[in-house]
The first five atom37 places (N, CA, C, CB, O) and aatype in JSON, in Angstrom:
{
  "aatype": [12, 7, 10, 9, 15, 10, 10, 17, 7, 9, 7, 12, 10, 10, 17, 12, 10, 10, 0, 10, 9, 14, 10, 10, 7, 0, 12, 2, 17, 10, 19, 9, 14, 13, 0, 0, 13, 7, 0, 9, 10, 7, 0, 9, 7, 13, 0, 10, 16, 1, 1, 6, 2, 1, 7, 1, 0, 11, 0, 7, 10, 19, 9, 2, 10, 19, 19, 9, 19, 19, 0, 19, 9, 1, 10, 8, 10, 7, 7, 7, 10, 13],
  "atom_mask": [
    [1, 1, 1, 1, 1],
    [1, 1, 1, 0, 1],
    [1, 1, 1, 1, 1],
    [1, 1, 1, 1, 1],
    [1, 1, 1, 1, 1],
    [1, 1, 1, 1, 1],
    [1, 1, 1, 1, 1],
    [1, 1, 1, 1, 1],
    [1, 1, 1, 0, 1],
    [1, 1, 1, 1, 1],
    [1, 1, 1, 0, 1],
    [1, 1, 1, 1, 1],
    [1, 1, 1, 1, 1],
    [1, 1, 1, 1, 1],
    [1, 1, 1, 1, 1],
    [1, 1, 1, 1, 1],
    [1, 1, 1, 1, 1],
    [1, 1, 1, 1, 1],
    [1, 1, 1, 1, 1],
    [1, 1, 1, 1, 1],
    [1, 1, 1, 1, 1],
    [1, 1, 1, 1, 1],
    [1, 1, 1, 1, 1],
    [1, 1, 1, 1, 1],
    [1, 1, 1, 0, 1],
    [1, 1, 1, 1, 1],
    [1, 1, 1, 1, 1],
    [1, 1, 1, 1, 1],
    [1, 1, 1, 1, 1],
    [1, 1, 1, 1, 1],
    [1, 1, 1, 1, 1],
    [1, 1, 1, 1, 1],
    [1, 1, 1, 1, 1],
    [1, 1, 1, 1, 1],
    [1, 1, 1, 1, 1],
    [1, 1, 1, 1, 1],
    [1, 1, 1, 1, 1],
    [1, 1, 1, 0, 1],
    [1, 1, 1, 1, 1],
    [1, 1, 1, 1, 1],
    [1, 1, 1, 1, 1],
    [1, 1, 1, 0, 1],
    [1, 1, 1, 1, 1],
    [1, 1, 1, 1, 1],
    [1, 1, 1, 0, 1],
    [1, 1, 1, 1, 1],
    [1, 1, 1, 1, 1],
    [1, 1, 1, 1, 1],
    [1, 1, 1, 1, 1],
    [1, 1, 1, 1, 1],
    [1, 1, 1, 1, 1],
    [1, 1, 1, 1, 1],
    [1, 1, 1, 1, 1],
    [1, 1, 1, 1, 1],
    [1, 1, 1, 0, 1],
    [1, 1, 1, 1, 1],
    [1, 1, 1, 1, 1],
    [1, 1, 1, 1, 1],
    [1, 1, 1, 1, 1],
    [1, 1, 1, 0, 1],
    [1, 1, 1, 1, 1],
    [1, 1, 1, 1, 1],
    [1, 1, 1, 1, 1],
    [1, 1, 1, 1, 1],
    [1, 1, 1, 1, 1],
    [1, 1, 1, 1, 1],
    [1, 1, 1, 1, 1],
    [1, 1, 1, 1, 1],
    [1, 1, 1, 1, 1],
    [1, 1, 1, 1, 1],
    [1, 1, 1, 1, 1],
    [1, 1, 1, 1, 1],
    [1, 1, 1, 1, 1],
    [1, 1, 1, 1, 1],
    [1, 1, 1, 1, 1],
    [1, 1, 1, 1, 1],
    [1, 1, 1, 1, 1],
    [1, 1, 1, 0, 1],
    [1, 1, 1, 0, 1],
    [1, 1, 1, 0, 1],
    [1, 1, 1, 1, 1],
    [1, 1, 1, 1, 1]
  ],
  "atom_positions": [
    [[20.46, 63.75, 18.86], [20.0, 62.56, 19.53], [21.1, 61.5, 19.6], [18.78, 62.0, 18.84], [21.21, 60.77, 20.58]],
    [[21.9, 61.44, 18.55], [22.96, 60.44, 18.52], [23.99, 60.68, 19.6], [0.0, 0.0, 0.0], [24.44, 59.73, 20.25]],
    [[24.38, 61.94, 19.8], [25.36, 62.26, 20.83], [24.81, 61.98, 22.22], [25.78, 63.72, 20.72], [25.53, 61.48, 23.08]],
    [[23.55, 62.29, 22.44], [22.93, 62.01, 23.74], [22.9, 60.51, 24.0], [21.49, 62.59, 23.8], [23.19, 60.06, 25.11]],
    [[22.55, 59.73, 22.98], [22.53, 58.28, 23.13], [23.92, 57.73, 23.4], [21.94, 57.64, 21.89], [24.08, 56.82, 24.21]],
    [[24.93, 58.28, 22.74], [26.3, 57.82, 22.96], [26.76, 58.13, 24.37], [27.24, 58.47, 21.95], [27.33, 57.26, 25.04]],
    [[26.53, 59.33, 24.84], [26.92, 59.7, 26.2], [26.13, 58.9, 27.24], [26.71, 61.19, 26.43], [26.68, 58.47, 28.25]],
    [[24.84, 58.7, 26.97], [24.0, 57.89, 27.86], [24.51, 56.45, 27.92], [22.51, 57.91, 27.39], [24.56, 55.85, 28.99]],
    [[24.91, 55.91, 26.76], [25.43, 54.55, 26.71], [26.74, 54.41, 27.47], [0.0, 0.0, 0.0], [26.95, 53.4, 28.14]],
    [[27.61, 55.4, 27.38], [28.86, 55.36, 28.13], [28.58, 55.4, 29.63], [29.78, 56.53, 27.73], [29.21, 54.68, 30.4]],
    [[27.63, 56.24, 30.03], [27.25, 56.28, 31.44], [26.67, 54.96, 31.92], [0.0, 0.0, 0.0], [26.99, 54.5, 33.02]],
    [[25.82, 54.35, 31.11], [25.25, 53.06, 31.48], [26.3, 51.96, 31.5], [24.12, 52.69, 30.53], [26.21, 51.04, 32.3]],
    [[27.28, 52.05, 30.62], [28.37, 51.08, 30.61], [29.16, 51.16, 31.91], [29.3, 51.32, 29.4], [29.51, 50.13, 32.49]],
    [[29.44, 52.37, 32.36], [30.16, 52.53, 33.63], [29.32, 52.04, 34.81], [30.55, 54.0, 33.83], [29.84, 51.42, 35.73]],
    [[28.01, 52.33, 34.77], [27.12, 51.89, 35.84], [27.01, 50.37, 35.84], [25.73, 52.54, 35.68], [26.95, 49.75, 36.91]],
    [[26.97, 49.77, 34.65], [26.89, 48.32, 34.55], [28.18, 47.67, 35.06], [26.62, 47.89, 33.09], [28.13, 46.62, 35.7]],
    [[29.33, 48.28, 34.78], [30.58, 47.75, 35.3], [30.61, 47.8, 36.83], [31.77, 48.53, 34.73], [31.14, 46.89, 37.47]],
    [[30.05, 48.84, 37.4], [29.94, 48.91, 38.86], [29.01, 47.83, 39.38], [29.43, 50.31, 39.29], [29.23, 47.27, 40.45]],
    [[27.96, 47.52, 38.62], [26.99, 46.51, 39.05], [27.54, 45.09, 38.91], [25.72, 46.64, 38.24], [26.92, 44.15, 39.4]],
    [[28.69, 44.92, 38.25], [29.3, 43.6, 38.15], [30.0, 43.19, 39.45], [30.28, 43.56, 37.01], [30.33, 42.01, 39.63]],
    [[30.22, 44.14, 40.33], [30.84, 43.84, 41.62], [29.87, 43.0, 42.44], [31.23, 45.16, 42.37], [28.68, 43.3, 42.5]],
    [[30.39, 41.93, 43.08], [29.5, 41.11, 43.92], [28.78, 41.96, 44.97], [30.3, 39.99, 44.6], [29.35, 42.92, 45.5]],
    [[27.56, 41.61, 45.27], [26.65, 42.27, 46.2], [26.08, 43.59, 45.67], [27.36, 42.52, 47.5], [25.29, 44.23, 46.35]],
    [[26.48, 44.0, 44.47], [25.89, 45.18, 43.84], [25.11, 44.8, 42.57], [26.98, 46.2, 43.5], [24.72, 45.69, 41.81]],
    [[24.9, 43.53, 42.35], [24.24, 43.05, 41.15], [22.79, 43.47, 41.01], [0.0, 0.0, 0.0], [22.25, 43.48, 39.91]],
    [[22.16, 43.83, 42.12], [20.76, 44.27, 42.04], [20.63, 45.59, 41.29], [20.17, 44.41, 43.45], [19.53, 45.94, 40.85]],
    [[21.72, 46.31, 41.14], [21.67, 47.57, 40.38], [21.37, 47.31, 38.91], [22.99, 48.33, 40.51], [20.95, 48.22, 38.19]],
    [[21.58, 46.08, 38.46], [21.27, 45.75, 37.06], [19.79, 45.91, 36.76], [21.7, 44.33, 36.74], [19.42, 46.14, 35.61]],
    [[18.94, 45.8, 37.78], [17.51, 46.01, 37.57], [17.24, 47.46, 37.18], [16.71, 45.65, 38.84], [16.24, 47.74, 36.52]],
    [[18.11, 48.39, 37.57], [17.97, 49.78, 37.15], [18.72, 50.07, 35.86], [18.46, 50.71, 38.24], [18.31, 50.93, 35.08]],
    [[19.81, 49.36, 35.63], [20.61, 49.58, 34.44], [19.82, 49.22, 33.18], [21.91, 48.77, 34.51], [19.88, 49.93, 32.18]],
    [[19.09, 48.13, 33.23], [18.39, 47.64, 32.03], [17.37, 48.65, 31.5], [17.69, 46.32, 32.33], [17.4, 48.95, 30.3]],
    [[16.47, 49.2, 32.32], [15.51, 50.17, 31.74], [16.18, 51.46, 31.28], [14.44, 50.5, 32.76], [15.76, 52.04, 30.28]],
    [[17.2, 51.92, 31.99], [17.89, 53.14, 31.57], [18.64, 52.91, 30.26], [18.85, 53.62, 32.66], [18.65, 53.79, 29.4]],
    [[19.26, 51.76, 30.1], [19.94, 51.45, 28.85], [18.94, 51.27, 27.71], [20.8, 50.18, 29.0], [19.23, 51.6, 26.57]],
    [[17.76, 50.75, 28.02], [16.71, 50.62, 27.0], [16.28, 52.0, 26.52], [15.5, 49.83, 27.55], [16.02, 52.2, 25.33]],
    [[16.19, 52.95, 27.45], [15.86, 54.33, 27.08], [16.94, 54.9, 26.16], [15.71, 55.21, 28.34], [16.63, 55.58, 25.18]],
    [[18.2, 54.64, 26.48], [19.29, 55.09, 25.62], [19.27, 54.44, 24.26], [0.0, 0.0, 0.0], [19.58, 55.08, 23.26]],
    [[18.88, 53.16, 24.21], [18.77, 52.47, 22.92], [17.64, 53.07, 22.08], [18.53, 50.96, 23.14], [17.76, 53.19, 20.87]],
    [[16.56, 53.44, 22.73], [15.45, 54.08, 22.01], [15.9, 55.42, 21.45], [14.24, 54.27, 22.94], [15.58, 55.76, 20.32]],
    [[16.65, 56.19, 22.26], [17.17, 57.46, 21.77], [18.11, 57.24, 20.57], [17.92, 58.2, 22.89], [18.07, 58.0, 19.6]],
    [[18.93, 56.21, 20.65], [19.83, 55.91, 19.55], [19.08, 55.51, 18.29], [0.0, 0.0, 0.0], [19.46, 55.9, 17.19]],
    [[18.02, 54.73, 18.45], [17.23, 54.32, 17.29], [16.52, 55.52, 16.65], [16.2, 53.25, 17.7], [16.44, 55.62, 15.43]],
    [[16.01, 56.41, 17.48], [15.37, 57.62, 16.94], [16.4, 58.49, 16.23], [14.67, 58.42, 18.08], [16.15, 59.0, 15.14]],
    [[17.56, 58.65, 16.86], [18.62, 59.43, 16.23], [19.09, 58.8, 14.93], [0.0, 0.0, 0.0], [19.39, 59.52, 13.97]],
    [[19.17, 57.49, 14.89], [19.58, 56.79, 13.67], [18.55, 57.0, 12.57], [19.75, 55.29, 13.95], [18.92, 57.16, 11.4]],
    [[17.29, 56.99, 12.93], [16.23, 57.12, 11.92], [16.1, 58.55, 11.41], [14.91, 56.67, 12.5], [15.71, 58.76, 10.26]],
    [[16.43, 59.54, 12.25], [16.19, 60.92, 11.86], [17.38, 61.63, 11.23], [15.75, 61.69, 13.04], [17.22, 62.72, 10.69]],
    [[18.57, 61.04, 11.29], [19.73, 61.72, 10.74], [20.05, 61.23, 9.33], [20.94, 61.52, 11.66], [19.59, 60.17, 8.89]],
    [[20.84, 62.04, 8.65], [21.25, 61.65, 7.3], [22.22, 60.49, 7.36], [21.9, 62.84, 6.56], [22.83, 60.23, 8.4]],
    [[22.35, 59.8, 6.27], [23.15, 58.58, 6.19], [24.6, 58.82, 6.6], [23.1, 58.01, 4.78], [25.19, 57.97, 7.26]],
    [[25.19, 59.94, 6.23], [26.59, 60.17, 6.53], [26.84, 60.63, 7.97], [27.14, 61.19, 5.57], [28.0, 60.69, 8.39]],
    [[25.8, 60.96, 8.7], [25.96, 61.44, 10.08], [25.42, 60.47, 11.13], [25.27, 62.77, 10.23], [25.11, 60.89, 12.24]],
    [[25.29, 59.22, 10.81], [24.66, 58.26, 11.71], [25.64, 57.57, 12.65], [23.93, 57.23, 10.91], [25.22, 56.69, 13.41]],
    [[26.89, 57.91, 12.64], [27.9, 57.2, 13.42], [27.67, 57.24, 14.92], [0.0, 0.0, 0.0], [27.74, 56.2, 15.59]],
    [[27.39, 58.41, 15.45], [27.17, 58.53, 16.9], [25.91, 57.8, 17.34], [27.08, 59.99, 17.3], [25.9, 57.13, 18.37]],
    [[24.86, 57.92, 16.55], [23.61, 57.25, 16.9], [23.78, 55.74, 16.87], [22.48, 57.68, 15.94], [23.26, 55.03, 17.73]],
    [[24.51, 55.24, 15.87], [24.74, 53.81, 15.76], [25.61, 53.32, 16.93], [25.4, 53.47, 14.4], [25.35, 52.26, 17.49]],
    [[26.64, 54.09, 17.28], [27.5, 53.71, 18.39], [26.73, 53.71, 19.71], [28.71, 54.66, 18.49], [26.9, 52.8, 20.53]],
    [[25.88, 54.71, 19.93], [25.06, 54.76, 21.14], [24.09, 53.61, 21.21], [0.0, 0.0, 0.0], [23.89, 53.02, 22.27]],
    [[23.49, 53.27, 20.09], [22.56, 52.15, 20.03], [23.27, 50.84, 20.36], [21.9, 52.07, 18.65], [22.76, 50.04, 21.14]],
    [[24.43, 50.63, 19.77], [25.17, 49.39, 20.0], [25.64, 49.29, 21.44], [26.37, 49.29, 19.06], [25.51, 48.23, 22.06]],
    [[26.17, 50.37, 21.99], [26.64, 50.34, 23.38], [25.5, 50.03, 24.33], [27.3, 51.67, 23.76], [25.65, 49.21, 25.23]],
    [[24.36, 50.68, 24.13], [23.22, 50.43, 25.01], [22.71, 49.0, 24.89], [22.1, 51.4, 24.7], [22.32, 48.39, 25.89]],
    [[22.7, 48.45, 23.69], [22.26, 47.07, 23.51], [23.24, 46.09, 24.17], [22.1, 46.74, 22.03], [22.81, 45.09, 24.75]],
    [[24.53, 46.36, 24.06], [25.52, 45.5, 24.72], [25.35, 45.56, 26.23], [26.96, 45.93, 24.32], [25.45, 44.53, 26.91]],
    [[25.1, 46.74, 26.77], [24.88, 46.89, 28.22], [23.66, 46.09, 28.65], [24.71, 48.38, 28.6], [23.69, 45.43, 29.69]],
    [[22.59, 46.14, 27.87], [21.38, 45.39, 28.21], [21.67, 43.89, 28.22], [20.25, 45.71, 27.21], [21.26, 43.18, 29.14]],
    [[22.37, 43.4, 27.21], [22.65, 41.97, 27.12], [23.53, 41.52, 28.29], [23.35, 41.65, 25.78], [23.25, 40.49, 28.91]],
    [[24.58, 42.27, 28.59], [25.48, 41.89, 29.7], [24.75, 41.96, 31.04], [26.73, 42.8, 29.73], [24.96, 41.1, 31.89]],
    [[23.9, 42.97, 31.23], [23.16, 43.08, 32.49], [22.17, 41.93, 32.66], [22.41, 44.43, 32.55], [22.0, 41.41, 33.76]],
    [[21.52, 41.52, 31.58], [20.59, 40.39, 31.66], [21.35, 39.11, 31.97], [19.79, 40.24, 30.35], [20.9, 38.29, 32.77]],
    [[22.5, 38.92, 31.33], [23.31, 37.73, 31.62], [23.77, 37.74, 33.07], [24.53, 37.65, 30.68], [23.75, 36.7, 33.72]],
    [[24.17, 38.9, 33.57], [24.61, 39.01, 34.97], [23.46, 38.7, 35.92], [25.18, 40.42, 35.25], [23.65, 38.02, 36.93]],
    [[22.28, 39.18, 35.62], [21.12, 38.87, 36.47], [20.8, 37.38, 36.41], [19.9, 39.7, 36.04], [20.44, 36.78, 37.42]],
    [[20.92, 36.81, 35.25], [20.63, 35.37, 35.11], [21.63, 34.54, 35.91], [20.66, 34.95, 33.62], [21.25, 33.59, 36.58]],
    [[22.9, 34.9, 35.84], [23.93, 34.15, 36.57], [23.8, 34.34, 38.07], [25.32, 34.58, 36.1], [24.09, 33.43, 38.85]],
    [[23.37, 35.52, 38.49], [23.26, 35.8, 39.92], [21.95, 35.38, 40.52], [0.0, 0.0, 0.0], [21.73, 35.61, 41.71]],
    [[21.07, 34.79, 39.76], [19.79, 34.34, 40.28], [18.71, 35.4, 40.29], [0.0, 0.0, 0.0], [17.68, 35.24, 40.94]],
    [[18.93, 36.5, 39.57], [17.95, 37.58, 39.55], [16.82, 37.35, 38.57], [0.0, 0.0, 0.0], [15.77, 37.99, 38.67]],
    [[17.0, 36.44, 37.62], [15.96, 36.11, 36.64], [15.61, 34.65, 36.77], [16.42, 36.43, 35.19], [16.42, 33.85, 37.25]],
    [[14.42, 34.29, 36.36], [13.99, 32.9, 36.46], [14.35, 32.14, 35.23], [12.52, 32.82, 36.69], [14.06, 30.95, 35.14]]
  ]
}
């Protein structure tokens, strides 16, 4: 689960970087739920793995949370949120 979350987070990070381009900011509405799914996978992987093997799950969780925060800020700045 940790590896899936990490790969999912990297994909969402790339998609979020594409959504930072002007006139493509509406893609952030899709990035946020997909990154939330990746964060859930990371949290499950973090909870189910042994203490010494939690690195990938923790990295996936952090990357997905950072993507969510940046996408919300981008939507707020672009007028996508109230």
